[in-house]
N, CA, C and O atoms as CSV, one atom per row, in Angstrom:
chain,resi,resn,atom,element,x,y,z
A,1,UNK,N,N,163.762,109.379,110.078
A,1,UNK,CA,C,163.962,110.679,109.495
A,1,UNK,C,C,164.027,111.711,110.609
A,1,UNK,O,O,163.288,111.644,111.591
A,2,UNK,N,N,164.908,112.644,110.433
A,2,UNK,CA,C,165.059,113.708,111.427
A,2,UNK,C,C,163.812,114.573,111.465
A,2,UNK,O,O,163.443,115.081,112.524
A,3,UNK,N,N,163.160,114.748,110.328
A,3,UNK,CA,C,161.977,115.611,110.276
A,3,UNK,C,C,160.817,115.036,111.087
A,3,UNK,O,O,159.871,115.767,111.382
A,4,UNK,N,N,160.853,113.749,111.461
A,4,UNK,CA,C,159.814,113.156,112.302
A,4,UNK,C,C,160.061,113.382,113.791
A,4,UNK,O,O,159.196,113.070,114.609
A,5,UNK,N,N,161.199,113.906,114.149
A,5,UNK,CA,C,161.514,114.137,115.556
A,5,UNK,C,C,160.714,115.329,116.091
A,5,UNK,O,O,160.378,116.256,115.355
A,6,UNK,N,N,160.424,115.274,117.388
A,6,UNK,CA,C,159.593,116.301,118.028
A,6,UNK,C,C,160.165,117.706,117.896
A,6,UNK,O,O,159.411,118.661,117.715
A,7,UNK,N,N,161.482,117.849,117.984
A,7,UNK,CA,C,162.069,119.185,117.951
A,7,UNK,C,C,161.940,119.845,116.572
A,7,UNK,O,O,162.179,121.046,116.445
A,8,UNK,N,N,161.562,119.072,115.528
A,8,UNK,CA,C,161.369,119.664,114.200
A,8,UNK,C,C,159.897,119.679,113.764
A,8,UNK,O,O,159.590,120.106,112.651
A,9,UNK,N,N,159.005,119.227,114.613
A,9,UNK,CA,C,157.584,119.196,114.242
A,9,UNK,C,C,157.044,120.593,113.967
A,9,UNK,O,O,156.148,120.762,113.139
A,10,UNK,N,N,157.577,121.583,114.647
A,10,UNK,CA,C,157.082,122.955,114.499
A,10,UNK,C,C,157.838,123.759,113.436
A,10,UNK,O,O,157.580,124.951,113.268
A,11,UNK,N,N,158.744,123.137,112.737
A,11,UNK,CA,C,159.481,123.843,111.680
A,11,UNK,C,C,158.552,123.980,110.483
A,11,UNK,O,O,158.420,123.049,109.689
A,12,UNK,N,N,157.925,125.107,110.352
A,12,UNK,CA,C,156.852,125.330,109.389
A,12,UNK,C,C,157.190,125.013,107.946
A,12,UNK,O,O,156.471,124.240,107.313
A,13,UNK,N,N,158.235,125.571,107.413
A,13,UNK,CA,C,158.540,125.404,105.991
A,13,UNK,C,C,159.247,124.089,105.701
A,13,UNK,O,O,159.238,123.627,104.560
A,14,UNK,N,N,159.859,123.477,106.707
A,14,UNK,CA,C,160.624,122.245,106.519
A,14,UNK,C,C,159.692,121.044,106.570
A,14,UNK,O,O,159.019,120.828,107.577
A,15,UNK,N,N,159.645,120.264,105.503
A,15,UNK,CA,C,158.790,119.080,105.452
A,15,UNK,C,C,159.556,117.770,105.561
A,15,UNK,O,O,159.012,116.764,106.018
A,16,UNK,N,N,160.798,117.780,105.147
A,16,UNK,CA,C,161.581,116.539,105.159
A,16,UNK,C,C,163.033,116.868,105.438
A,16,UNK,O,O,163.599,117.791,104.852
A,17,UNK,N,N,163.624,116.110,106.331
A,17,UNK,CA,C,165.056,116.193,106.591
A,17,UNK,C,C,165.506,114.782,106.934
A,17,UNK,O,O,165.130,114.230,107.968
A,18,UNK,N,N,166.314,114.206,106.056
A,18,UNK,CA,C,166.745,112.825,106.235
A,18,UNK,C,C,168.237,112.730,105.948
A,18,UNK,O,O,168.710,113.165,104.899
A,19,UNK,N,N,168.967,112.159,106.892
A,19,UNK,CA,C,170.387,111.870,106.686
A,19,UNK,C,C,170.519,110.413,106.273
A,19,UNK,O,O,169.775,109.554,106.748
A,20,UNK,N,N,171.473,110.137,105.381
A,20,UNK,CA,C,171.685,108.759,104.960
A,20,UNK,C,C,173.173,108.509,104.767
A,20,UNK,O,O,173.943,109.405,104.421
A,21,UNK,N,N,173.543,107.269,105.003
A,21,UNK,CA,C,174.943,106.875,104.856
A,21,UNK,C,C,174.984,105.404,104.460
A,21,UNK,O,O,174.111,104.619,104.828
A,22,UNK,N,N,176.009,105.054,103.709
A,22,UNK,CA,C,176.196,103.649,103.343
A,22,UNK,C,C,177.677,103.360,103.201
A,22,UNK,O,O,178.488,104.251,102.946
A,23,UNK,N,N,178.007,102.084,103.375
A,23,UNK,CA,C,179.376,101.628,103.206
A,23,UNK,C,C,179.319,100.213,102.660
A,23,UNK,O,O,178.483,99.414,103.080
A,24,UNK,N,N,180.195,99.906,101.739
A,24,UNK,CA,C,180.222,98.557,101.202
A,24,UNK,C,C,181.582,98.203,100.637
A,24,UNK,O,O,182.405,99.067,100.335
A,25,UNK,N,N,181.789,96.916,100.505
A,25,UNK,CA,C,183.029,96.399,99.953
A,25,UNK,C,C,182.670,95.321,98.941
A,25,UNK,O,O,181.813,94.475,99.197
A,26,UNK,N,N,183.332,95.358,97.792
A,26,UNK,CA,C,183.056,94.381,96.743
A,26,UNK,C,C,184.382,93.944,96.132
A,26,UNK,O,O,185.339,94.716,96.080
A,27,UNK,N,N,184.426,92.699,95.673
A,27,UNK,CA,C,185.641,92.182,95.067
A,27,UNK,C,C,185.456,91.921,93.588
A,27,UNK,O,O,184.344,91.658,93.128
A,28,UNK,N,N,186.544,91.996,92.846
A,28,UNK,CA,C,186.552,91.677,91.425
A,28,UNK,C,C,187.315,90.367,91.280
A,28,UNK,O,O,188.521,90.307,91.521
A,29,UNK,N,N,186.603,89.329,90.887
A,29,UNK,CA,C,187.220,88.004,90.807
A,29,UNK,C,C,187.647,87.646,89.389
A,29,UNK,O,O,187.638,86.469,89.030
A,30,UNK,N,N,188.019,88.626,88.578
A,30,UNK,CA,C,188.390,88.366,87.184
A,30,UNK,C,C,189.796,87.776,87.072
A,30,UNK,O,O,190.599,88.195,86.239
A,31,UNK,N,N,190.068,86.805,87.923
A,31,UNK,CA,C,191.323,86.053,87.867
A,31,UNK,C,C,191.001,84.755,87.126
A,31,UNK,O,O,190.057,84.060,87.500
A,32,UNK,N,N,191.748,84.418,86.106
A,32,UNK,CA,C,191.457,83.161,85.396
A,32,UNK,C,C,191.560,81.959,86.336
A,32,UNK,O,O,192.275,82.008,87.337
A,33,UNK,N,N,190.847,80.887,86.010
A,33,UNK,CA,C,190.960,79.658,86.794
A,33,UNK,C,C,192.425,79.238,86.849
A,33,UNK,O,O,193.104,79.207,85.823
A,34,UNK,N,N,192.902,78.921,88.025
A,34,UNK,CA,C,194.284,78.512,88.258
A,34,UNK,C,C,195.268,79.610,87.864
A,34,UNK,O,O,196.420,79.316,87.545
A,35,UNK,N,N,194.835,80.862,87.882
A,35,UNK,CA,C,195.677,81.978,87.456
A,35,UNK,C,C,196.851,82.253,88.379
A,35,UNK,O,O,197.808,82.912,87.973
A,36,UNK,N,N,196.802,81.766,89.608
A,36,UNK,CA,C,197.887,82.035,90.549
A,36,UNK,C,C,198.986,80.991,90.488
A,36,UNK,O,O,200.051,81.188,91.073
A,37,UNK,N,N,198.754,79.888,89.796
A,37,UNK,CA,C,199.775,78.835,89.739
A,37,UNK,C,C,200.293,78.693,88.309
A,37,UNK,O,O,199.570,78.942,87.344
A,38,UNK,N,N,201.527,78.300,88.195
A,38,UNK,CA,C,202.119,78.069,86.874
A,38,UNK,C,C,201.552,76.799,86.265
A,38,UNK,O,O,201.536,75.752,86.912
A,39,UNK,N,N,201.092,76.881,85.036
A,39,UNK,CA,C,200.518,75.718,84.368
A,39,UNK,C,C,201.437,75.227,83.260
A,39,UNK,O,O,202.209,75.993,82.682
A,40,UNK,N,N,201.337,73.931,82.976
A,40,UNK,CA,C,202.098,73.309,81.894
A,40,UNK,C,C,201.138,72.927,80.782
A,40,UNK,O,O,199.988,72.569,81.038
A,41,UNK,N,N,201.609,73.004,79.560
A,41,UNK,CA,C,200.807,72.602,78.409
A,41,UNK,C,C,201.587,71.652,77.536
A,41,UNK,O,O,202.817,71.637,77.558
A,42,UNK,N,N,200.874,70.865,76.773
A,42,UNK,CA,C,201.507,69.882,75.899
A,42,UNK,C,C,202.173,70.535,74.698
A,42,UNK,O,O,201.687,71.523,74.149
A,43,UNK,N,N,203.288,69.957,74.313
A,43,UNK,CA,C,204.020,70.436,73.146
A,43,UNK,C,C,204.794,69.246,72.557
A,43,UNK,O,O,205.203,68.336,73.277
A,44,UNK,N,N,204.979,69.279,71.254
A,44,UNK,CA,C,205.755,68.214,70.604
A,44,UNK,C,C,207.166,68.716,70.328
A,44,UNK,O,O,207.365,69.836,69.856
A,45,UNK,N,N,208.141,67.861,70.635
A,45,UNK,CA,C,209.545,68.152,70.367
A,45,UNK,C,C,210.058,67.157,69.317
A,45,UNK,O,O,209.507,66.068,69.156
A,46,UNK,N,N,211.093,67.541,68.625
A,46,UNK,CA,C,211.732,66.639,67.675
A,46,UNK,C,C,213.113,66.292,68.221
A,46,UNK,O,O,213.917,67.170,68.532
A,47,UNK,N,N,213.363,65.001,68.327
A,47,UNK,CA,C,214.657,64.534,68.818
A,47,UNK,C,C,215.107,63.371,67.929
A,47,UNK,O,O,214.419,62.355,67.836
A,48,UNK,N,N,216.248,63.523,67.285
A,48,UNK,CA,C,216.787,62.507,66.364
A,48,UNK,C,C,215.760,62.095,65.306
A,48,UNK,O,O,215.651,60.922,64.949
A,49,UNK,N,N,215.004,63.097,64.810
A,49,UNK,CA,C,214.019,62.819,63.765
A,49,UNK,C,C,212.715,62.237,64.273
A,49,UNK,O,O,211.821,61.945,63.478
A,50,UNK,N,N,212.588,62.065,65.571
A,50,UNK,CA,C,211.360,61.513,66.150
A,50,UNK,C,C,210.577,62.620,66.861
A,50,UNK,O,O,211.160,63.511,67.479
A,51,UNK,N,N,209.258,62.547,66.762
A,51,UNK,CA,C,208.405,63.499,67.487
A,51,UNK,C,C,208.137,62.931,68.873
A,51,UNK,O,O,207.665,61.805,69.030
A,52,UNK,N,N,208.451,63.741,69.860
A,52,UNK,CA,C,208.290,63.316,71.254
A,52,UNK,C,C,207.338,64.292,71.944
A,52,UNK,O,O,207.496,65.509,71.852
A,53,UNK,N,N,206.358,63.736,72.629
A,53,UNK,CA,C,205.419,64.579,73.388
A,53,UNK,C,C,206.117,65.071,74.653
A,53,UNK,O,O,206.830,64.328,75.327
A,54,UNK,N,N,205.889,66.337,74.947
A,54,UNK,CA,C,206.505,66.902,76.148
A,54,UNK,C,C,205.620,67.979,76.761
A,54,UNK,O,O,204.471,68.166,76.361
A,55,UNK,N,N,206.169,68.669,77.720
A,55,UNK,CA,C,205.457,69.735,78.416
A,55,UNK,C,C,206.282,71.002,78.413
A,55,UNK,O,O,207.512,70.963,78.384
A,56,UNK,N,N,205.582,72.136,78.442
A,56,UNK,CA,C,206.269,73.418,78.571
A,56,UNK,C,C,205.396,74.327,79.433
A,56,UNK,O,O,204.178,74.152,79.480
A,57,UNK,N,N,206.003,75.288,80.110
A,57,UNK,CA,C,205.206,76.229,80.898
A,57,UNK,C,C,204.356,77.103,79.977
A,57,UNK,O,O,204.849,77.636,78.983
A,58,UNK,N,N,203.063,77.244,80.321
A,58,UNK,CA,C,202.205,78.121,79.532
A,58,UNK,C,C,201.761,79.352,80.333
A,58,UNK,O,O,201.257,80.320,79.764
A,59,UNK,N,N,201.950,79.304,81.639
A,59,UNK,CA,C,201.703,80.493,82.482
A,59,UNK,C,C,202.736,80.520,83.598
A,59,UNK,O,O,203.248,79.483,84.020
A,60,UNK,N,N,203.028,81.720,84.063
A,60,UNK,CA,C,203.917,81.875,85.215
A,60,UNK,C,C,203.086,81.867,86.489
A,60,UNK,O,O,201.942,82.322,86.501
A,61,UNK,N,N,203.672,81.346,87.557
A,61,UNK,CA,C,202.923,81.363,88.814
A,61,UNK,C,C,203.028,82.727,89.485
A,61,UNK,O,O,204.013,83.446,89.315
A,62,UNK,N,N,202.011,83.062,90.236
A,62,UNK,CA,C,201.975,84.274,91.055
A,62,UNK,C,C,201.119,83.930,92.264
A,62,UNK,O,O,199.927,84.235,92.304
A,63,UNK,N,N,201.738,83.295,93.244
A,63,UNK,CA,C,200.987,82.792,94.405
A,63,UNK,C,C,200.413,83.918,95.259
A,63,UNK,O,O,199.563,83.668,96.112
A,64,UNK,N,N,200.859,85.142,95.046
A,64,UNK,CA,C,200.311,86.270,95.797
A,64,UNK,C,C,199.105,86.912,95.127
A,64,UNK,O,O,198.579,87.904,95.631
A,65,UNK,N,N,198.656,86.362,93.995
A,65,UNK,CA,C,197.537,86.942,93.256
A,65,UNK,C,C,196.250,86.826,94.072
A,65,UNK,O,O,195.957,85.772,94.636
A,66,UNK,N,N,195.483,87.922,94.131
A,66,UNK,CA,C,194.234,87.940,94.892
A,66,UNK,C,C,193.214,88.832,94.196
A,66,UNK,O,O,193.542,89.520,93.229
A,67,UNK,N,N,191.989,88.820,94.685
A,67,UNK,CA,C,190.922,89.624,94.106
A,67,UNK,C,C,191.200,91.104,94.287
A,67,UNK,O,O,191.791,91.520,95.283
A,68,UNK,N,N,190.767,91.897,93.312
A,68,UNK,CA,C,190.674,93.341,93.505
A,68,UNK,C,C,189.633,93.594,94.582
A,68,UNK,O,O,188.701,92.807,94.746
A,69,UNK,N,N,189.787,94.685,95.315
A,69,UNK,CA,C,188.798,95.008,96.343
A,69,UNK,C,C,188.467,96.487,96.269
A,69,UNK,O,O,189.363,97.331,96.234
A,70,UNK,N,N,187.165,96.804,96.247
A,70,UNK,CA,C,186.717,98.193,96.218
A,70,UNK,C,C,185.862,98.463,97.447
A,70,UNK,O,O,184.883,97.763,97.706
A,71,UNK,N,N,186.244,99.480,98.195
A,71,UNK,CA,C,185.471,99.943,99.348
A,71,UNK,C,C,184.861,101.289,98.986
A,71,UNK,O,O,185.544,102.169,98.462
A,72,UNK,N,N,183.566,101.445,99.268
A,72,UNK,CA,C,182.899,102.700,98.936
A,72,UNK,C,C,182.056,103.170,100.106
A,72,UNK,O,O,181.394,102.375,100.774
A,73,UNK,N,N,182.090,104.480,100.344
A,73,UNK,CA,C,181.284,105.118,101.386
A,73,UNK,C,C,180.504,106.274,100.769
A,73,UNK,O,O,181.036,107.032,99.957
A,74,UNK,N,N,179.247,106.400,101.158
A,74,UNK,CA,C,178.382,107.495,100.709
A,74,UNK,C,C,177.759,108.154,101.933
A,74,UNK,O,O,177.385,107.473,102.888
A,75,UNK,N,N,177.650,109.460,101.904
A,75,UNK,CA,C,176.950,110.223,102.935
A,75,UNK,C,C,176.053,111.213,102.205
A,75,UNK,O,O,176.480,111.863,101.250
A,76,UNK,N,N,174.809,111.325,102.659
A,76,UNK,CA,C,173.901,112.219,101.956
A,76,UNK,C,C,172.823,112.796,102.848
A,76,UNK,O,O,172.662,112.406,104.004
A,77,UNK,N,N,172.090,113.738,102.277
A,77,UNK,CA,C,170.990,114.389,102.964
A,77,UNK,C,C,169.871,114.628,101.963
A,77,UNK,O,O,170.116,115.048,100.832
A,78,UNK,N,N,168.642,114.358,102.384
A,78,UNK,CA,C,167.445,114.706,101.621
A,78,UNK,C,C,166.719,115.788,102.413
A,78,UNK,O,O,166.580,115.692,103.632
A,79,UNK,N,N,166.262,116.809,101.714
A,79,UNK,CA,C,165.586,117.915,102.383
A,79,UNK,C,C,164.462,118.427,101.483
A,79,UNK,O,O,164.620,118.482,100.263
A,80,UNK,N,N,163.333,118.801,102.078
A,80,UNK,CA,C,162.203,119.337,101.311
A,80,UNK,C,C,161.569,120.478,102.099
A,80,UNK,O,O,161.501,120.451,103.328
A,81,UNK,N,N,161.108,121.477,101.358
A,81,UNK,CA,C,160.499,122.672,101.941
A,81,UNK,C,C,159.164,122.964,101.261
A,81,UNK,O,O,158.833,122.403,100.217
A,82,UNK,N,N,158.427,123.845,101.881
A,82,UNK,CA,C,157.220,124.434,101.294
A,82,UNK,C,C,156.248,123.373,100.767
A,82,UNK,O,O,155.930,123.329,99.579
A,83,UNK,N,N,155.789,122.523,101.684
A,83,UNK,CA,C,154.860,121.435,101.344
A,83,UNK,C,C,155.425,120.545,100.237
A,83,UNK,O,O,154.711,120.146,99.317
A,84,UNK,N,N,156.695,120.248,100.342
A,84,UNK,CA,C,157.431,119.373,99.416
A,84,UNK,C,C,157.505,119.920,97.988
A,84,UNK,O,O,157.739,119.159,97.049
A,85,UNK,N,N,157.314,121.190,97.820
A,85,UNK,CA,C,157.397,121.781,96.475
A,85,UNK,C,C,158.837,122.043,96.052
A,85,UNK,O,O,159.133,122.094,94.858
A,86,UNK,N,N,159.715,122.205,97.002
A,86,UNK,CA,C,161.131,122.413,96.715
A,86,UNK,C,C,161.908,121.358,97.494
A,86,UNK,O,O,161.787,121.260,98.715
A,87,UNK,N,N,162.705,120.570,96.777
A,87,UNK,CA,C,163.452,119.501,97.443
A,87,UNK,C,C,164.862,119.395,96.870
A,87,UNK,O,O,165.146,119.849,95.761
A,88,UNK,N,N,165.719,118.789,97.654
A,88,UNK,CA,C,167.109,118.609,97.230
A,88,UNK,C,C,167.675,117.334,97.852
A,88,UNK,O,O,167.301,116.932,98.954
A,89,UNK,N,N,168.569,116.728,97.121
A,89,UNK,CA,C,169.350,115.592,97.613
A,89,UNK,C,C,170.808,115.909,97.337
A,89,UNK,O,O,171.179,116.272,96.220
A,90,UNK,N,N,171.618,115.771,98.352
A,90,UNK,CA,C,173.054,116.025,98.226
A,90,UNK,C,C,173.769,114.790,98.744
A,90,UNK,O,O,173.501,114.328,99.853
A,91,UNK,N,N,174.685,114.253,97.937
A,91,UNK,CA,C,175.443,113.074,98.336
A,91,UNK,C,C,176.920,113.257,98.016
A,91,UNK,O,O,177.287,113.802,96.975
A,92,UNK,N,N,177.746,112.793,98.925
A,92,UNK,CA,C,179.200,112.785,98.754
A,92,UNK,C,C,179.625,111.322,98.809
A,92,UNK,O,O,179.191,110.572,99.684
A,93,UNK,N,N,180.482,110.922,97.865
A,93,UNK,CA,C,180.930,109.529,97.876
A,93,UNK,C,C,182.444,109.453,97.692
A,93,UNK,O,O,183.087,110.353,97.151
A,94,UNK,N,N,182.972,108.341,98.166
A,94,UNK,CA,C,184.400,108.061,98.010
A,94,UNK,C,C,184.560,106.562,97.810
A,94,UNK,O,O,184.040,105.757,98.583
A,95,UNK,N,N,185.282,106.205,96.765
A,95,UNK,CA,C,185.499,104.809,96.422
A,95,UNK,C,C,187.002,104.581,96.262
A,95,UNK,O,O,187.684,105.346,95.580
A,96,UNK,N,N,187.504,103.537,96.889
A,96,UNK,CA,C,188.932,103.212,96.782
A,96,UNK,C,C,189.064,101.760,96.325
A,96,UNK,O,O,188.580,100.838,96.982
A,97,UNK,N,N,189.728,101.581,95.191
A,97,UNK,CA,C,190.009,100.242,94.663
A,97,UNK,C,C,191.487,99.963,94.879
A,97,UNK,O,O,192.349,100.763,94.516
A,98,UNK,N,N,191.762,98.810,95.480
A,98,UNK,CA,C,193.160,98.440,95.719
A,98,UNK,C,C,193.419,97.040,95.182
A,98,UNK,O,O,192.487,96.281,94.918
A,99,UNK,N,N,194.675,96.714,95.026
A,99,UNK,CA,C,195.099,95.438,94.450
A,99,UNK,C,C,194.506,95.241,93.056
A,99,UNK,O,O,194.023,94.158,92.724
A,100,UNK,N,N,194.548,96.297,92.248
A,100,UNK,CA,C,193.971,96.226,90.907
A,100,UNK,C,C,194.647,95.140,90.083
A,100,UNK,O,O,195.864,94.971,90.145
A,101,UNK,N,N,193.855,94.408,89.312
A,101,UNK,CA,C,194.357,93.332,88.469
A,101,UNK,C,C,194.767,93.900,87.111
A,101,UNK,O,O,193.927,94.368,86.342
A,102,UNK,N,N,196.057,93.851,86.832
A,102,UNK,CA,C,196.572,94.361,85.562
A,102,UNK,C,C,197.621,93.410,85.006
A,102,UNK,O,O,198.375,92.798,85.761
A,103,UNK,N,N,197.665,93.289,83.684
A,103,UNK,CA,C,198.734,92.541,83.029
A,103,UNK,C,C,199.938,93.463,82.920
A,103,UNK,O,O,199.893,94.483,82.232
A,104,UNK,N,N,201.001,93.100,83.597
A,104,UNK,CA,C,202.209,93.922,83.667
A,104,UNK,C,C,203.277,93.330,82.751
A,104,UNK,O,O,203.521,92.124,82.791
A,105,UNK,N,N,203.921,94.164,81.923
A,105,UNK,CA,C,205.005,93.650,81.078
A,105,UNK,C,C,206.146,93.084,81.933
A,105,UNK,O,O,206.522,93.658,82.955
A,106,UNK,N,N,206.676,91.962,81.494
A,106,UNK,CA,C,207.819,91.347,82.184
A,106,UNK,C,C,208.896,91.068,81.137
A,106,UNK,O,O,208.599,91.054,79.943
A,107,UNK,N,N,210.144,90.846,81.564
A,107,UNK,CA,C,211.229,90.610,80.599
A,107,UNK,C,C,210.942,89.400,79.705
A,107,UNK,O,O,210.490,88.356,80.175
A,108,UNK,N,N,211.212,89.565,78.420
A,108,UNK,CA,C,210.972,88.499,77.448
A,108,UNK,C,C,211.811,87.257,77.724
A,108,UNK,O,O,211.475,86.172,77.251
A,109,UNK,N,N,212.884,87.398,78.472
A,109,UNK,CA,C,213.741,86.255,78.765
A,109,UNK,C,C,213.003,85.179,79.553
A,109,UNK,O,O,213.432,84.026,79.587
A,110,UNK,N,N,211.896,85.552,80.186
A,110,UNK,CA,C,211.084,84.585,80.927
A,110,UNK,C,C,210.295,83.679,79.986
A,110,UNK,O,O,209.795,82.633,80.399
A,111,UNK,N,N,210.183,84.084,78.716
A,111,UNK,CA,C,209.375,83.325,77.772
A,111,UNK,C,C,207.949,83.850,77.686
A,111,UNK,O,O,207.131,83.316,76.938
A,112,UNK,N,N,207.656,84.879,78.441
A,112,UNK,CA,C,206.319,85.493,78.455
A,112,UNK,C,C,206.475,86.994,78.305
A,112,UNK,O,O,207.530,87.550,78.611
A,113,UNK,N,N,205.426,87.646,77.837
A,113,UNK,CA,C,205.520,89.098,77.667
A,113,UNK,C,C,204.843,89.868,78.796
A,113,UNK,O,O,205.158,91.037,79.020
A,114,UNK,N,N,203.899,89.217,79.524
A,114,UNK,CA,C,203.216,89.903,80.622
A,114,UNK,C,C,202.756,88.885,81.657
A,114,UNK,O,O,202.732,87.679,81.411
A,115,UNK,N,N,202.394,89.410,82.823
A,115,UNK,CA,C,201.913,88.562,83.908
A,115,UNK,C,C,200.803,89.310,84.650
A,115,UNK,O,O,200.939,90.498,84.942
A,116,UNK,N,N,199.702,88.608,84.956
A,116,UNK,CA,C,198.611,89.201,85.721
A,116,UNK,C,C,199.084,89.425,87.146
A,116,UNK,O,O,199.538,88.500,87.820
A,117,UNK,N,N,198.970,90.678,87.597
A,117,UNK,CA,C,199.525,91.077,88.893
A,117,UNK,C,C,198.563,92.018,89.589
A,117,UNK,O,O,197.818,92.755,88.944
A,118,UNK,N,N,198.588,91.986,90.921
A,118,UNK,CA,C,197.874,92.994,91.707
A,118,UNK,C,C,198.785,94.197,91.827
A,118,UNK,O,O,199.828,94.139,92.478
A,119,UNK,N,N,198.386,95.278,91.198
A,119,UNK,CA,C,199.219,96.471,91.231
A,119,UNK,C,C,198.311,97.685,91.133
A,119,UNK,O,O,197.321,97.673,90.402
A,120,UNK,N,N,198.640,98.695,91.846
A,120,UNK,CA,C,197.920,99.955,91.719
A,120,UNK,C,C,196.763,100.109,92.679
A,120,UNK,O,O,196.241,99.150,93.247
A,121,UNK,N,N,196.394,101.351,92.828
A,121,UNK,CA,C,195.311,101.754,93.716
A,121,UNK,C,C,194.639,102.960,93.054
A,121,UNK,O,O,195.317,103.830,92.506
A,122,UNK,N,N,193.316,103.007,93.106
A,122,UNK,CA,C,192.601,104.103,92.464
A,122,UNK,C,C,191.564,104.658,93.438
A,122,UNK,O,O,190.859,103.908,94.113
A,123,UNK,N,N,191.486,105.971,93.494
A,123,UNK,CA,C,190.499,106.642,94.342
A,123,UNK,C,C,189.550,107.435,93.452
A,123,UNK,O,O,189.978,108.123,92.525
A,124,UNK,N,N,188.271,107.330,93.743
A,124,UNK,CA,C,187.243,108.038,92.999
A,124,UNK,C,C,186.365,108.762,94.018
A,124,UNK,O,O,185.805,108.129,94.913
A,125,UNK,N,N,186.245,110.063,93.892
A,125,UNK,CA,C,185.419,110.831,94.818
A,125,UNK,C,C,184.466,111.704,94.014
A,125,UNK,O,O,184.728,112.035,92.858
A,126,UNK,N,N,183.370,112.065,94.640
A,126,UNK,CA,C,182.441,112.906,93.905
A,126,UNK,C,C,181.363,113.502,94.779
A,126,UNK,O,O,181.207,113.159,95.951
A,127,UNK,N,N,180.634,114.399,94.170
A,127,UNK,CA,C,179.529,115.103,94.808
A,127,UNK,C,C,178.366,115.076,93.830
A,127,UNK,O,O,178.511,115.446,92.665
A,128,UNK,N,N,177.216,114.637,94.313
A,128,UNK,CA,C,176.017,114.624,93.486
A,128,UNK,C,C,174.989,115.541,94.125
A,128,UNK,O,O,174.745,115.467,95.329
A,129,UNK,N,N,174.388,116.402,93.321
A,129,UNK,CA,C,173.379,117.334,93.812
A,129,UNK,C,C,172.169,117.252,92.889
A,129,UNK,O,O,172.291,117.371,91.670
A,130,UNK,N,N,171.013,117.049,93.483
A,130,UNK,CA,C,169.757,117.031,92.740
A,130,UNK,C,C,168.820,118.037,93.399
A,130,UNK,O,O,168.546,117.948,94.595
A,131,UNK,N,N,168.341,118.973,92.629
A,131,UNK,CA,C,167.383,119.965,93.111
A,131,UNK,C,C,166.144,119.846,92.236
A,131,UNK,O,O,166.251,119.826,91.010
A,132,UNK,N,N,164.971,119.767,92.854
A,132,UNK,CA,C,163.740,119.665,92.074
A,132,UNK,C,C,162.651,120.511,92.707
A,132,UNK,O,O,162.699,120.866,93.885
A,133,UNK,N,N,161.667,120.820,91.871
A,133,UNK,CA,C,160.539,121.613,92.364
A,133,UNK,C,C,159.263,121.130,91.702
A,133,UNK,O,O,159.279,120.596,90.593
A,134,UNK,N,N,158.175,121.326,92.394
A,134,UNK,CA,C,156.846,121.036,91.862
A,134,UNK,C,C,156.137,122.370,91.761
A,134,UNK,O,O,155.765,122.979,92.764
A,135,UNK,N,N,155.960,122.807,90.532
A,135,UNK,CA,C,155.350,124.109,90.301
A,135,UNK,C,C,153.859,123.902,90.099
A,135,UNK,O,O,153.432,123.025,89.348
A,136,UNK,N,N,153.081,124.719,90.778
A,136,UNK,CA,C,151.624,124.635,90.642
A,136,UNK,C,C,151.230,125.068,89.237
A,136,UNK,O,O,151.786,126.018,88.687
A,137,UNK,N,N,150.277,124.368,88.672
A,137,UNK,CA,C,149.812,124.744,87.340
A,137,UNK,C,C,148.816,125.896,87.464
A,137,UNK,O,O,148.061,125.992,88.432
A,138,UNK,N,N,148.838,126.738,86.489
A,138,UNK,CA,C,147.958,127.904,86.453
A,138,UNK,C,C,147.037,127.731,85.261
A,138,UNK,O,O,147.508,127.489,84.149
A,139,UNK,N,N,145.758,127.847,85.465
A,139,UNK,CA,C,144.791,127.702,84.389
A,139,UNK,C,C,144.616,129.040,83.682
A,139,UNK,O,O,143.986,129.953,84.215
A,140,UNK,N,N,145.166,129.150,82.501
A,140,UNK,CA,C,145.055,130.365,81.707
A,140,UNK,C,C,143.893,130.208,80.731
A,140,UNK,O,O,143.760,129.162,80.097
A,141,UNK,N,N,143.070,131.207,80.606
A,141,UNK,CA,C,141.935,131.101,79.692
A,141,UNK,C,C,142.406,130.854,78.259
A,141,UNK,O,O,143.350,131.487,77.787
A,142,UNK,N,N,141.732,129.923,77.575
A,142,UNK,CA,C,142.027,129.642,76.174
A,142,UNK,C,C,143.098,128.595,75.962
A,142,UNK,O,O,143.291,128.158,74.827
A,143,UNK,N,N,143.818,128.164,77.015
A,143,UNK,CA,C,144.850,127.128,76.860
A,143,UNK,C,C,144.311,125.802,77.383
A,143,UNK,O,O,143.707,125.760,78.455
A,144,UNK,N,N,144.524,124.724,76.641
A,144,UNK,CA,C,144.051,123.410,77.130
A,144,UNK,C,C,144.875,122.954,78.323
A,144,UNK,O,O,146.057,123.282,78.425
A,145,UNK,N,N,144.275,122.223,79.197
A,145,UNK,CA,C,144.945,121.710,80.393
A,145,UNK,C,C,145.214,120.239,80.238
A,145,UNK,O,O,145.774,119.615,81.139
């Protein structure tokens, strides 16, 4: 904590000064099993009045399919004054998600209506502020404590 440093020991009203930062990356693995490869499924066909077992595509391949990835950074400060009676926390954050997993409409001529694809990028930013105080209680005659 910065408030523990020698140059701030004599700062009378300042009791706490702390800088904080974090960074992280997380992936979203909501890709179905074998979702990147085209799969075949069983189907029965009729040929000359006979039922014949066969195969048909049940998913389209997308060999470029990968996990969504979100990177987030936070920077903040904690500060307290007047014997910790007045305090504040201020944080700024930024989160960027890329390669978002979305089902995208594709031409019906393919035999499918959509395909899971990495598409899009989203940015989320914000500011969080928390201010708190500890007010001394006053004993007023006739009021229970």
